[in-house]
N, C-alpha and C positions, 0 to 999 in steps of 0.2 A: 164388182165388189172386191173386198180385200181378203187376201189369203191369210190364214192363221200363221203366226210366227212361233218358233220354238223357244224364243227368248223368254225367260221367266219375268213376271211382272215385279216391279219394285214394291217395297213395303207401302201400304196405304198411309196417307197422312196422319190419321188418328193414332195408328200404332206407332208411327215415327215420333209423334209428339209425346206419347207416353214413355217411350224408351229414352228420349232426350231428357225428360224431366228426372227419371230415375237415375240416369247417368250423372246428372249434376248433383243430385242429393247424395249419391254414393261418394262422389268426389269430395264434397265438403266434409262429410262425416269422417272419411278415411284420413284426410289431411289434418283434421282437428285432433283426432286420436294420436296421430304420429307426432304432432307438435308437442303434446303433453309429455309423451315418452321421451322425445329427443331433448326437450328442455331440461328434464330431470337428468338425463345422461350427460348433457353438456355441462351442467352445474357441478355434477359429481366428478367427472373425469378431467375437466379443464381442456379437453381436446378441441383444437381449432377445426379439425376436419368434421367432428361431430357438430360443432357450431355451424360449419358450412352446410351440413345436411339439414340442421334445424332451420337456418335461414331459407334454404331451398323449399322446405315444407311450408314455412310461413308465406312465401311467395305463392306457393300452390294454393293455399287457402284463399289468399286475396284474389288470385286468378279464378279460382273455382266459384267464389261469390259473384265475381263479374260475369262468369259463364251462366250462373243461375239466373241472374237478371237478364242477360242477353238472350238466352234460350227462351225464357218466358215471354220476353218482348217480341222476339222474332216470330213466335208462333201465333201472335195476335192476328186476326184477319184484317184485310185491307179496310181502311176507313176513308173518310172524305178527304183528309189531308195526306194520306199515304195510299194512293190507289194501287200501287204495285206491292203493297204489303210492307212488312217491317223486317224482312229477312237479312238486310245488311247490318243489322245489329250484331250478327255473328262474327263477320270479319272485323268489325270495329272492336269487338271484345278481344279478338285475336291480336290486334295491334296493342291494345292495353296490356294483354298478357306478355307480349314481347318486351314491352317497356319494363314491366315488373321483373321479368327474368333477367334482362340485361342489367338492371340496377342491382339485383342481388349478386350477380357475378362480379361486378365492380367492387362491391362491399367485401366479398370474400377474398378477392385478390389483395386488397389493402390490408385486411386483417391477417392474411397468411404471410405477407411480406413482413409485417410487424412481428409476427411470431418467429420468423426466421432470424430477424435481427435481435430479438429478445426471447430466447428459448425458455420454456417453462416445462417442468416435469408433469407427466400425466398421472392421474389417480383413478382408482376403481375402474380400471379398463374392462373388467369382466362385465360390469353393469352395462357399459356402453356396447359391448359385443352383444349382449342379450337383447337390448333395445333395437339394435340394428338388424338382428336376425328377424325379430318380429316385424320391423318396418319392411324388410324385403318381402316377407310372406304376404303382408297386407297389401302392399303396392302391387305385387304380382297378381293377386286376385282382382283388384280394381282394374288393372290393365286388361285382363282377359275380358271383363265385362265391357270396358270401353271399346275394345277392338270389335266386339260383337255389335255394339251400337253403331260404330263408324261404318262397318261393313254394310249395314242395312240402311243407314241414313245419309252417309257421306257428309256428316255435319262438320263444318269448319271449326266451330267452337269446341266441340268434343275432341276433334283431331288435335287442336292446339293443346287442350288439357291433357290428352294422352301423351303428347310429346313431353309435357312437363313431368308426368309421372314415369315415363321411360327414362328421362334424365335423372329423376329422383331414385329410380331403381339402380342405375349405374353409380349415382352418388353414394347410396347406401353401401353398395358392394365395395367401392373404392375406399370409403371410410372404414369399413370393416377390415380391409387389408392394411390400411394405415395403422389402425389400433393394434392389429396383430404384429406388424413390424415394430411398433413402439414397444410392445411387450417383450420382443426379442432383442431389444437394445438398439433400435433404430428410431429414436424420437423425432429426428429431423424429417422423416418421411411424412409425418402428419401434416405440416404446412405445405410440403411439396405436393402431396396428393390433393390438398385443398385447392391449390392453384390450378392443377390439372382439371379438377372438377369445374372450377369457375370458367376456364377456357371453353370447355365443352358446353356449358350453359350458355355462354355468349353465342356459340355457333348455333345452338338450338333456337335461341331467340331470333337470330337472323332468318332462319327457315320459317318460323311462325310469321314474322313480319312480311316476308316475301309472299307467302301463300295468301295472307289476308289482303295485301295490296292487289294481288291479281284478281281476287273476287270483287273488290271495290272498283276495279277498273273494268269490270264486265268481261273478264276473260271467257273465251268460248268454252263450251263443254267439250269433253274428250272426243277424239276423232272417232272412236268406236260408237259413241252416242250419235254423232252426226251420221255415220253410215247406217245405223239402225233406223233413224228417222227417215232417211231417204228410201231405204228398203220398204218401210211401211207405206210411205206415200206412193211409191211406184207400183206397189202391189195392187192398187186399185185399177180396175180394167179400163177406166176412162182417162186416166192420167197419162199424158204423153212425155212428161219430164218434170224435173224438180230443180229449181235454182234459187239463188238469193237466200239460202238457208242461214239464219243467224240465231245464235243461242247465247244465253247467259244464265247465271244462277244467282238467286237471292234467297238465302236461308234454305228452306226445304223446297222452294218453288223453282222449277225450270221454266224459263221464258223462251219460247220457240216461235220463230217467224220464218215463213217460207212462201215461195211462189210456186203454184202448180200450173203446168202448161196443159191446156185442154184444146179440143177441136174448136176451130174458129166458129163453126156453125152451131155449136151447142147452145141451146136456150139458156137464158140467165137462170131460170128456176132450176134447171138441171145442174148447171155449173155450181150454183149455191149448194145443192144437195151433195154433190161430189165433195165440195170443201168440208161440209159438215161431217161426212162419212170418214174422210181422211183425218179430220180433227179428232173424232171419236176413237179411231184406231190408234192414234198417237197417245191419247189419254189413257187408253186401255193398257198400254205398255208403260206409260209414265203418268201415274195417277196424280202426281203433284205438279203437272205441267199446265202452263198458261199458253195456249196455242193461238197464233194469229196467222191466217192464210189469205193470200191474194191470188186470184186467178188471172192467168195470161193466155192470149191466143197462141197456139202452137206455131203459127206462121211467123211470129215475132222472135227474132234471134235473142237468146239470153245474153245478158251483159257479161263482159269479161270478168273472171274471178279476181278477187282482191289478192295482192301479193301476200305471201306468208311472212 
């Protein structure tokens, strides 16, 4: 039989689904409130850095709406046309978000360069400061909740969304500094800060795109997950070895395939039971796993490992 492991079990799928939905709702609501405040501040102050922050929040809303759809779709159970489920909607949403973020960065750079070439005075900067302080507080609360959800679900879509809002937090802080410097007699810092924000946004969009592509390319699960799966399988008293372990992730589902090495003379019915017990033990630690096991005779040498 299999010995108990000290590793804590991940969150069960039903709880993960509930957390993911709440995270998307919170994201859309927060971004919508921030857009209203920043739109008023941008119109009153004429600040290009406030406009940059506004555009960033507008992209956040678009990305969050995409996330809302993607998370809802990815949580749908497998059907006749999608036997492996709909989990890849999450990294597809991540790619869409990367495109939104990159587009907003290009717009901001063009607008900031135009403001450098054609300077304009700022007005009502105190209103802009107040709106940005509120935006920083609201974004900080949302980020704490998103980090909690990511820690429990490892959601690609929520991770991409959180990256947006981490960028938004830095954007708001930088914009606040730009307004402060403008009030002190440094108005040219406003478009310069906007360009700096845009460059950081481009960098963030590259990270989002890379992580999404890795999931769409069926990147292996982390090495520590591989080690844990092997430890669970080898803990069974009749398992002589484990090889050909392959893993990938689609949404909230882990797909795990492995070969078990068993005694040559083991009856088929016993080998089948061993496989079922190992599968159950893996699913106990990874409730969201889809496990496929193949049994091999221990006298047959395992194939050479693939190059890293």
